[in-house]
C-alpha positions as CSV (number, residue, x, y, z in Angstrom):
1,M,-16.4,-1.2,-12.5
2,E,-17.9,-0.4,-15.8
3,I,-20.8,2.1,-15.8
4,N,-23.1,-0.2,-17.7
5,K,-22.5,-3.0,-15.2
6,Q,-23.2,-0.6,-12.3
7,K,-26.5,0.4,-13.9
8,R,-27.5,-3.3,-14.4
9,L,-26.7,-4.1,-10.8
10,K,-28.6,-1.1,-9.5
11,A,-31.6,-2.0,-11.7
12,R,-31.6,-5.5,-10.0
13,G,-31.6,-3.9,-6.5
14,W,-27.9,-4.1,-5.7
15,R,-26.0,-1.2,-4.0
16,V,-22.8,-0.2,-5.7
17,G,-20.0,1.4,-3.7
18,S,-16.4,1.3,-2.8
19,A,-14.5,-1.0,-0.5
20,E,-14.2,2.0,1.9
21,D,-17.9,2.3,2.0
22,F,-18.4,-1.4,2.5
23,L,-15.9,-1.6,5.3
24,G,-16.9,1.7,6.9
25,L,-13.3,3.0,6.9
26,S,-12.5,6.5,8.1
27,R,-10.5,8.9,5.9
28,E,-7.5,8.4,8.2
29,E,-7.7,4.6,7.9
30,I,-8.0,4.8,4.1
31,E,-4.9,7.1,3.9
32,Y,-2.9,4.8,6.2
33,I,-3.7,1.8,4.1
34,E,-2.8,3.7,0.9
35,L,0.5,4.8,2.5
36,K,1.4,1.2,3.4
37,L,0.5,0.0,-0.1
38,L,2.6,2.8,-1.7
39,L,5.6,2.1,0.5
40,G,5.3,-1.6,-0.4
41,E,5.2,-0.8,-4.1
42,H,8.3,1.3,-3.8
43,L,10.0,-1.4,-1.8
44,T,9.3,-3.9,-4.6
45,S,10.6,-1.4,-7.3
46,R,13.8,-0.7,-5.4
47,R,14.4,-4.4,-4.7
48,R,13.9,-5.3,-8.4
49,A,16.0,-2.4,-9.6
50,K,18.9,-3.8,-7.4
51,K,18.2,-7.2,-8.9
52,L,17.6,-8.8,-5.5
53,K,15.2,-11.6,-4.7
54,Q,12.9,-11.4,-1.7
55,V,15.0,-13.9,0.1
56,E,18.1,-11.8,-0.4
57,L,16.4,-8.7,0.9
58,A,15.2,-10.8,3.9
59,E,18.8,-11.8,4.7
60,L,19.8,-8.1,4.5
61,L,17.1,-7.2,7.0
62,Q,17.6,-10.3,9.1
63,S,14.0,-11.3,8.4
64,S,12.2,-13.9,6.3
65,Q,11.2,-14.1,2.7
66,S,7.5,-14.4,3.7
67,R,7.9,-11.2,5.8
68,V,9.3,-9.3,2.8
69,A,6.4,-10.6,0.7
70,K,4.0,-9.2,3.3
71,M,5.9,-5.9,3.3
72,E,5.6,-5.6,-0.4
73,K,1.9,-6.2,-0.3
74,G,1.2,-3.7,2.5
75,D,0.0,-6.5,4.9
76,S,-1.6,-5.1,8.0
77,T,0.8,-7.0,10.2
78,V,3.8,-5.0,8.8
79,S,4.8,-1.8,10.6
80,L,5.6,1.4,8.9
81,D,8.9,1.2,10.8
82,L,9.9,-2.0,9.0
83,L,8.8,-0.7,5.6
84,I,10.9,2.5,6.1
85,R,13.9,0.5,7.4
86,A,13.8,-1.8,4.4
87,L,13.7,1.2,2.0
88,L,16.6,2.7,3.8
89,A,18.5,-0.6,3.6
90,L,18.0,-0.5,-0.2
91,G,19.5,3.0,-0.5
92,A,16.4,5.3,-0.2
93,T,17.2,8.7,1.2
94,R,15.0,11.0,3.4
95,R,14.2,12.9,0.3
96,D,13.1,9.7,-1.4
97,L,10.8,8.9,1.5
98,A,9.4,12.4,1.6
99,G,8.6,12.1,-2.1
100,I,6.8,8.8,-1.5
101,L,4.8,10.3,1.4
102,S,3.9,13.4,-0.6
103,S,2.6,11.3,-3.5
104,V,-0.1,9.6,-1.4
105,R,-3.5,10.4,-2.8
106,T,-5.5,12.7,-0.4
107,V,-8.9,11.2,0.4
108,A,-11.7,13.7,0.2
109,R,-13.6,14.3,3.4
110,R,-17.0,12.7,3.5
111,P,-19.9,14.9,4.4
112,G,-21.3,14.7,7.8
């Protein structure tokens, strides 16, 4: 959000914060969500690089197109196991997965 907009909102009595603050998420919960989102982004990239449609990846995984869409968006109902299995099915290596995991932004610890 723009700084000027934040100032205007604060001047009118609004509190400005992040989604994490609003939801009261712990550092671990934030990192878990970011990991799932990152894996989903990599899944989308790999699928598109292989010129596959979601329905084609679904067939490869013996799943559904809607499940693949949820995987790519980091939906809370999708397990890390399924995301990793899908990446492996698209040719990702252990080294690729390690690179993805190491690129997750580390969330700073909150005081207190």
